[in-house]
Structures are given as structure tokens and as C-alpha cells.
C-alpha distance (Angstrom), angle and dihedral (degrees) to the residues before:
residue distance angle dihedral
M1 . . .
S2 3.79 . .
Q3 3.78 126.9 .
P4 3.82 115.8 -104.8
S5 3.79 117.2 -103.8
I6 3.78 119.4 -92.1
R7 3.82 105.8 -115.2
V8 3.80 109.6 -135.2
L9 3.80 128.8 -175.1
V10 3.81 112.3 -157.2
A11 3.80 120.3 -170.6
D12 3.80 117.2 -174.3
D13 3.78 131.5 135.7
D14 3.82 92.9 -148.2
P15 3.82 108.1 92.1
T16 3.81 91.9 -158.0
V17 3.80 91.4 56.7
T18 3.79 92.2 48.5
L19 3.82 92.4 49.6
L20 3.80 91.1 49.3
M21 3.81 90.7 46.1
Q22 3.80 91.1 53.0
A23 3.81 90.9 48.3
A24 3.81 93.3 47.6
L25 3.80 93.1 46.3
A26 3.77 98.3 48.2
A27 3.78 130.9 170.3
P28 2.96 140.1 -69.7
E29 3.82 92.7 37.3
F30 3.81 93.2 41.2
A31 3.79 136.8 36.1
V32 3.81 106.0 -161.1
R33 3.81 127.0 -164.3
V34 3.81 114.1 -169.1
V35 3.80 127.7 -160.4
D36 3.79 128.7 174.3
N37 3.80 104.6 -140.0
G38 3.77 142.3 33.1
A39 3.79 97.5 -107.8
A40 3.80 90.6 53.3
A41 3.82 89.3 48.4
W42 3.79 91.3 53.2
A43 3.81 91.7 46.9
E44 3.81 92.6 47.9
F45 3.81 91.7 47.1
N46 3.80 89.2 55.4
H47 3.80 92.3 46.0
S48 3.82 100.7 48.3
V49 3.80 141.3 26.1
F50 3.81 118.6 -106.2
D51 3.78 132.0 -175.5
I52 3.80 93.6 -153.5
V53 3.82 137.3 5.9
L54 3.82 127.7 -147.4
L55 3.80 114.0 -163.8
D56 3.77 127.5 -173.6
V57 3.78 107.2 -136.9
E58 3.82 97.0 -139.6
M59 3.81 108.6 54.5
P60 3.79 135.1 135.3
E61 3.82 123.1 -97.9
M62 3.83 95.9 11.7
D63 3.79 124.0 15.4
G64 3.79 122.7 -135.4
F65 3.80 93.0 -98.2
E66 3.82 91.1 54.1
V67 3.81 92.8 48.8
C68 3.80 91.4 47.1
A69 3.81 91.1 49.5
A70 3.82 90.0 51.1
I71 3.83 90.9 49.1
R72 3.81 90.9 50.1
Q73 3.80 92.3 47.0
S74 3.80 93.1 50.6
R75 3.82 101.7 37.1
G76 3.79 108.0 10.3
A77 3.79 117.3 -139.4
A78 3.81 95.6 -33.8
T79 3.81 93.2 113.0
P80 3.81 120.1 52.7
V81 3.81 113.2 -126.7
L82 3.80 127.5 -162.3
L83 3.78 117.3 -162.3
V84 3.81 109.8 -150.3
S85 3.79 121.3 -154.0
G86 3.76 145.0 145.9
H87 3.82 88.2 -139.7
C88 3.80 100.8 71.6
D89 3.78 99.7 161.2
A90 3.82 127.9 141.2
Q91 3.82 93.1 -88.6
F92 3.81 90.8 53.2
A93 3.82 91.1 49.2
E94 3.82 91.5 48.7
R95 3.81 93.0 50.2
A96 3.79 91.3 48.0
S97 3.79 92.3 47.5
A98 3.81 91.4 49.5
L99 3.83 87.5 57.5
G100 3.79 93.0 47.3
A101 3.80 90.6 -112.2
M102 3.77 131.8 136.2
T103 3.79 123.6 -135.5
L104 3.77 134.8 -124.6
A105 3.79 119.8 -168.1
K106 3.78 124.3 -137.1
P107 2.91 128.3 -103.5
V108 3.77 85.5 59.8
D109 3.80 119.5 -141.7
W110 3.80 95.3 -124.7
S111 3.80 93.5 -172.4
S112 3.81 93.2 62.8
I113 3.81 105.5 30.0
A114 3.82 95.1 95.5
T115 3.80 91.9 53.2
R116 3.80 91.5 45.0
L117 3.82 92.3 53.4
Q118 3.80 91.8 47.3
D119 3.82 90.3 49.8
L120 3.81 92.1 47.8
L121 3.80 91.5 50.7
R122 3.80 91.9 49.0
Q123 3.80 89.8 50.1
H124 3.82 92.2 45.7
G125 3.81 90.5 50.0
A126 3.79 91.4 50.6
D127 3.82 91.9 46.5
S128 3.81 92.5 50.2
G129 3.79 94.2 45.6
R130 3.80 97.0 -110.0
């Protein structure tokens, strides 16, 4: 019997990044839903169930920090969130940490992202007692 797919919400306004993300997080291990702005990410998060969320920080309508804050306000820390940015300085890391989010630096290492997400979910499950 096979493991169920990991449900991933990806929000990024760069179509190249979203195509690469879908290729790197391929079925059957992953089921990826891609949106191109923060408001769509927030709407999709409220419409479906996801195991993990990857949010670009700089997006139209709502940025990644705003979407993450909304997720935390509505569901707490139940869903792991990765904030993705090319500006991974100390201030970025502090803001992400304050929201209970992890960070992922651009450019993304496409060869290891699937393993990283699986490891993060295992760790999150162990931390939350699942």
C-alpha cells in the first residue's frame, strides 16, 4: 500500500519558479497546488487541506508574511509554512520566526527540496505529537 501524497500549496508570482516547483515536487509523493498571488493563496488555504505551505515573500495582493500571519491566526501552528525569498537576511529570519515559519532561500536547490519538505514534515509531526 502506498503512502498518501503530501499536499503542498505553493504561492509564487514567478511562473518559472512555479514550474520548477511542480517538477521538483512530482507525483505520486506530492500533490501540488500552485497560485500566483497572496490573496489566492489565502483563499486556496481556506478551501482545501494542505500538509505544508510555501509562500513567496514578495507577491501581489498579500505578501507571504501577511498570508502566513492569516494562517497562524486562523489555524495556529498546525500547518508548517516556509517563507521563500532571495532576501534571507537576519531581519527576514526574525520576521519568519516570529510567525512560526521556516525559511527557504532563493535560488532554491531544486535537487533537494523534496527531501527537505519530507524531513520538515516528519519533524513537525514529531514535534506536534503525531
